[in-house]
Structures are given as C-alpha cells and as structure tokens.
N, C-alpha and C positions, 0 to 999 in steps of 0.2 A: 670581683664582680660575680654576679649569679648567672649561670648559663640561661640563654633565653628560653629554651624549651623546659627547665625546670623551672623560670619564672613564669611561664605560661600555665604550667601543671600547679604551681602554688597558688596562682590567682584564681583556677577554675576549682580546686579545691576548698579555698576560703569563701568564694562565694557559696559554695554548696553548703558549708558548714554554717554560714551566717543564715541561709535560708531554713537550715534544719534547726537552728537553736532559737531563731527569732521570727517564728510564723507571724508575728503580729507587726514586725518591722517591715517598713517599706525596702524592697530591693535597693542595695547601696549602687550607686552610679559608678563607683571605682573602688579598687581593692589596692592597698599599697599604692595609690598614685596613679593607677593604670586602669584605664575604662574598660568594662566588661566585654567581650568580644559579642559583636551583634550582625545580623545580616540585614537589619533594617535599613542602613543608608544604600546598599546595594538594591533591595527591593524597591525603594522609593523610586529609583531612576528606571526599573525593570518593569514593574507592574502595569504601568498606564499602556504599555506595550501589547499586554495581554489582553484580549477582548471576549466578551460571551458571542456566541454565535445562536441564533434562534431560527428556525424555518417552519415554513407551513407548506403542507403538498396535499393536492387534492389527488386521491385515489378513486378510479372507477371499480366499483364492486363488480364480481360476476353475477351474472342473471341467470336464472333457472330457464330451461330451455322454453317451458311456456310463456315465458314473459317475453320471449321473441315471437309469439305467434299473434299477429294483429288482431284477428278475431277475438282471442282470450284476451286482449288489452283493452278493445273497444266494448266487450261485454262487461267487463269490471270496471270500466271507466278509470283505467290506468295511465297517467300522461306518458306520452311517448318521449321520454326522457331518460337517458342512463342515470342510475344511483350512483351516489358519489359520496364519499366521506372524507373529512380532512384529518390530517396527521400532522404533528409536529416534533421538534426535537430540538435538543439543546447541547450544545459542545463549546468548543473554545477555538480560538485563533490568536495568531501572531502578527502584529504589523511589522512588517520587513522593509517597507518602503514609504515613509511618511509624507514625502513629496507627491509620490503617484497614487498614494492611498493603498497600497497593495497590503492584503493580509492573507496568510499562509494558514490551511488548516487541513483536516482529514478529509478525504473524499467521502466518506462515509457519513461525516456530520452533515454535508449538502447534498447528498445523492438525490436525484429527482426532485429537488424541492422546487417550488413555485415562486416561493417569496423567501429572502434570505435578510434577516436583519442582525446588524452589528451593534451591540451596546458597548460603549466605552467605561472607563471606571469613573469618568466624571459624570454618568449617567446619560450622555448624548446616546441618542438611538439613531442609526442611520440605516437607510436602504443601503444593501449591496447587491452589485452585478457580477456574476459568475464571469471570470476570465477564461478560465480552463480547468479540466480536471483530469486526473489519471487514475483510473480504478487499480491498475496493476501495482502500482506504489502507493496507492491511497494518500495522494496529496492532490490539493485543491487549491486555485487562487481566486480570490474575489477581490472586488475594489470598492472603494467608499469614495464619496465626494465630500471632503470637509477640511477646514482649517485646524492649525493647532494639533496636529497628531503626534504622536510620540512611537519612534521605532525602535528596535532593538539592533544593536550590532551583532554581525553573525561571526563566529569561531570557526577555525579549522578543525573540523571532527577528526580528522586524520592524526591529530597529535592527541587525542585522547587516550588515557591508560586507566587500567581497572583499578580502583582505589580512589580515584579522583572524586572529589566532593561535588555534589550536584543538587540543584534545587528545582522542583517541579512545581510549575505554576498553572492554573487553571479555573475554570468556573463550575465545578461538579455541581450537578442537579439544580442550577440556577440558583443557589444560594449567596452569590457573591463569588468574590476570588477567594481562593485558599493557597496556602504555600506550604509544602512538604520538603523534606530534605533527606539525603541519603549518599550512597556512593554509587560510582559503576559498578556493578557485579560482572560484567562480561560484556565482550564487544564482537561485533560480526555474528550475531547470531542470526541463523536461517534455519530452513526446513520445518518452520512452525505451521506452514499452511494458513497462515494469517492473510498475507498479500502474495501477489506473483513474484515480486521483487523485493526480498528480504536481506538486510544487512543491520540488523536492530543493535541498539545500545540497550543492555539489561540493566536496571537499576531498580534498587530496594526503595526508593522513594515512592510514597504511596501515589497512584494513578487510580483514580476512580473513573468511573464510566463518563463524568460531564469534563472531565480532564482531556478528552481526546480534541486533538487539534492545538492543546496548549503547548507552552514552551518548558523545555528542559534546559536549564542556563546552568554555567559554572559559576564560581564564586566573584568572578569579576564581571557578573552581570551579562555574559554573552551568550547567545542563542548556541547552545549544541546539539538540539534535536527538537523534533517535533512529537510529543507524546501522542502514542497510538493505541496501544492496548495494554492489557492486563492478563495475566495466568491467574483464573480464578477457579478453582475446581469445584469449591463450595458456594460461589457466588459471591465470596467477600474477597477483599485484597490480601494477598498472602506474601507481599513484598517482591513480587515479580512482574516488573513493568517493562514495556518496550516503547523505545522513541526511535524515530527514523533520524538518520545523523543528519547534519546541517549541510554537509557537502553534497549528499543525494538529494536532498530537498531543494537545496538552492539550484543545483544544475536543471531539476524537473521544471522548477518555478520559472527559471529563465525561458526555457523552451515553451511553457505554457503562455507566458506574457508574449513572446514573439510568434507563436504561431496559432495559439489556442488549442492545442493539443499535442500529445506526443506521438511523433512518425518515427518509431522504433525501425531500424533496418535488421539485416540478418547478416551473419557471419558464415553459416552454413555448416556448424560443427556440433556435434552432440559428444558430450563429457560424462565422466563418472569420477567420483572421489578417488584419490590415490591411497587405498588402505594399506594397513601393514602387511596383508597377506599379498596382494598385488605388489607392492615395492619389493617384498623378497622375490615373487616370481621375475620381475623386471630387473632383478640383481641391483636394486637401489639400495642406499643407505637412508635416503630421506622419505619422508612419508606425508611432506606438503606438496600439494600441486592437483592438476586434474588430467585423468587420462583420457585421451582422443578416442572415442569408441566409434566414430561415424563422420564421414566429409561427404556432403553432398556434391555431386557431380556440377561442374560449372559454378559453383559457389565462389564467393571471395577467398574462403579457406582452401578451397581445392587450387585455386590460382596461384595463392601463396605458396603452396607445398606442403601444407599440413598433412600428415597421414594419420591414419588409424595406430593407435599404440605409441603416438608421440606423447609427451608429458608436458604438459602447459606449466610453466613455472613463474611467468610472469606476462601481465598486459599493460602496455602504455607505463612500463617502468613500476608498476604496482604489482608486488608479491601476490601471486595467486596461491590460496591455502587449499581449496576445494572448488569442486564443479560450481556450488553457488557463487564464490567468487567471479569465475568467468561469465556466469548469466547475468549478475549485475553490472558488471563492468560493460559489457557489450551491449546490455540493455538501455544503457545510458547514453550511449553514443548514436550519434543521428546519421541519416544517410549519406554516403559519400564522406564520411570522416575516416581519417587514416588512422591504423591501429598497428602498433607493433608488438608482436607476439614472442615471447621467449619461450623457447620448447627445448625439450631434451630428445633427439633425435637419434636412435640407435648409438647412443652412448656419449653423442657429441652436443654440445650447447650451440644452439643457432637462434638468431631474431630475424623473423619472417615479417614481412609487411603486407598489409591487405588493406582493402577499402570496403566499409559497410556499403551492402546494396540495399536497394528498393526491395521491401518482401513482397513476394509473388503471391496474392490472395486468389485462390481457386474458388471461385462460387458460381452459381448457374441457377436459371429460373427451374423451379420445380417442375414446372408443367412440361419442361422439355425431357424430363425424367420420366414421369407417370401423370396421367391425367388427375388422379386424385391428389396430386401434390401441388396443382395449380393454385397460384396466389402466394406461394412461398419463394423464398428466397435462401438457398442453401448453401452453405461453406465448409469447406475441408477445414479440420482443425490442426494445427502444427503439433506433430507427435512429440516434438522436443519439448512441449510443453507439459508432457505427461498424460494426455488426454487425446484418444484417437476415435474417429467418427466424423458425422457430418451433422454440423449445426444448425438449426432453423434460425438464420440471421434476421428475417422478416416474415410476417405472416398476415394477409389481408384477413379480417375478423368475418367478411362475408363469405369466404372461401370454404369449400366443402371438409378440407383440412383441418380448419380451426373449429367448426361445428362438428367435427369428429374428435375433437380433444387436443390435437396438436397446438403447441405454444410457443412463442418465442424463446429462444436459449435451450429448447429442448436439443438432446443430442441423439441422433440414431446410430445405434452401434450394429444393429441387425435388421435386416430386409427380407422377407418371406423366408426367414430361419437362415440367411447366410449373413455371416460377417460383413460388415462393411467399414472401409477405412477412408476410401476415396470415393470421390462423386462417380467415377468408372465404376467402382465395386456395386454402387446402389442402382445405377443404370442397368448392370447386368443382372442384378437381383430383381429389379422391378420388372423385368421382361414377361416374368411368369404369372400369367394371368391378369385380370382386371382388379381384381382386390389386391391390397397392399397390407401384409402384416409387419408391423413395424417394433422393434424392441426400442424402448426410448429410455434415456438416462436423464433423470430431472432432479435437480439439486442432489441429495444424496440417496435418492431411491431410484428403482427402476421398474417398469412395467412395460406390457404389450397393449398395442393400440391397432386395431385393425379399421382400415379405411375401406370402405366399399360404396 
C-alpha cells in the first residue's frame, strides 16, 4: 500500500503535469480515483459570515478666523452655517453571533462614523448600530437586525502554531469577497506601534487595506483572528500581515456587549523585558519574563508584595515572555478581577495574588490652573503608556484657548519653559505671569503656542 503522504504528493504532481501538458483540457476532477484538494467546501460555509462594512462621516471643516467675524459674514452674505464635508470608508467584518446579529470589525473601520452599512454576501444591505468600540485594541462591535444570518465558529487562538495553514477572507476596495491563503509566520508580535495592546498573529496571507476587520480562519473554517494591518514599506503587500487573535478579540467583544465600553483597571506596576544582559546581571539562566522596574505605592501590586527587581514569569497560569505580555494580559482584565502572578523573588519562585483596581484619572478644569485655559478639561497621562504630560481632554470652541490654537488631544509637555508631567507641575509653571507659553505635542509633531 502506498504511503498516504507519498500518495498526496503523487496526486498533486499528476495534477500539475496534466495542467502543463493539456492546457486545452479541462481540469480533472480526480487523479487515480482521489479528488483534488480544494478549500471550496470550507469556504462555502465560512464566507457568508464575512461581510462588507461601509461608513459615512460628516466632518466639520476648520474655518479661517475671518469667517468667524459676524460683520465679515454679513458683508459678503455668507450663511452662518459651519462648512461640512462627507467622507466614506470601506472595510470588512465578521458575524460572530447570528442570533444577536453581532458583527466584529476593527475600530478604525467605523471610527467616528455617522452611518454604518453592512452588506451581506447575498446582497442584502443592513443598517448597523454601534455596540461599542475599543481604540486601544482596535476592536469594535456593531449589531444588525435580520434573519437568516450565518456566523462563524471561534477557535482557541492559544493553540495556534507557527506553520499552521490559514486563509484570509475580506472585501478589499469594495470589489466583492476575496480569499487568500498562507501560513502563520509568527505569534505574539508586539511593539509595532499599531495599537495600544498588541499580541498579533503574523501571516503571509495577503491582507489588503479593505480586508481590515475581515476573518483569518484555519482550514476547518474556524475564526482564529481579525485581520488588522499590513507592513507595506512601498505601499503594497509584501507578505507581512497582522491579525488580532480570537481569544483577545472575543474577550473584548464580550465586555463591549455587556458594558458598551472597555473599563480597564490597573495593577500598579511597570515592567521591562528580561534581556540577556539583565538575565546575566540577575544570575539567571532564562531570558523569558518581565522585570519589575517600579511599583506604585498603595496599588494592588504593592499590596500583593511585588517589588522592583522581581521577575514576572506567569500571569493566571499563562507564561510571560516579555513586558508586552504583562501589559496585554492585565489590559484584558476587568476591575476587581483576581490575578495570580508567578514571580521570581530573590531566587525563589512565588505566586502572589492581587485584585485589579479602578484606575484613578486625574483631571481638572483648566480655569482653575490659569485663566487662559478656561473652557478646557485637562488630564494627566499615564506614564506607564510611554507618554508623559497633560492632555487636553475637552475644549470649548468659543474659549480663548481654542481661538489661540489649542485642540482636543493636544499634549502639554512644557509650560513657560518648565517641563510638566502632572497637573501640579502645570499649576506651578502657570503662576509666572498672565501669558502662558505652552510646548505642545500634536500627532508626530511639536510646536510652541502662546496664549495671551
């Protein structure tokens, strides 16, 4: 009897030879009595669960200062209405619960959308309502009302291995469904700066821009990830795509469905990767883990007994490879949820228990800090997320600060030439004079702004 693997190889070789030698002949349905391998049966069950998502967004355009002058508008007979323009976008989504009409997609696909439309493979167009979104993980959930929907089963993404075959399904550029195949190239990819919480599946299956929010499935037709991004140095696909693992996406989806938002708690610890050099300095033979660099006083980590210099080995029985694992695992835990932390403390392995606490958001009315900041709501940034300063959480468009150029999302890093990391720093720096010179970080750039 011929070995099964050799038989499969012979089957594929025979099929290729037939294709090469008989270009005018139809493809054979079988070779040596065995059917040719095909993904078609699996895809017939899977593709109805992958939908197209289109959005429409109304954006208010910035006006020239003269346009805000009532006399100028009256003189030139300009209507007293804000200028708006409409934008649209296309992406993909995956039906994960047909009974409830729940569709998972990327946050960036539906971000700030005024209208969301879901198009099924049978041509039906359904209005969708936003259930909740999480920009930090780039996951969003929308709901549609319709019968005869098809959902997709979820696989355990923790069981994936490098080399597993995968298929990416989506709707790039609104041209209709496309399917590409490949393998898992790597697992646990992080530090890419794409999202706040990163634990990506890397695949060489082609993922184009319109595939965002689409499905990455295994050969059984089970969902293993939500396609999210590609690495495209020259603007094209180079075989490096990333997907959010199903376990992470499902955990976030459940929280969004229940609460409409993600309410992340804090452990109160900062960590860094355990490098080879640090392992040698600590006298360790292993290089997997995260080194505790700081513990916030009074935090759950401090109450549990964590100390600087401890090596985090596992959280809730899940091995920790690096600092990103700590951040991702803790970031998926809810407030008051118990967490078991296995650490290496002074050469001994211990398991400590803590409960995730409600984050303390320090914010203040800008008017209490300086008159020129009236009409703003200011918030301290979490230094654990890599950015320090004071963020403009909200700002009234009629305020002097807005007229002077301050915008929501701006980060104040200096005031009157003094660095500011806390609201107390800003308050102290703002005491010097009636004018306020601010050093602002906006997107990837920085500039000075004088409020007088």
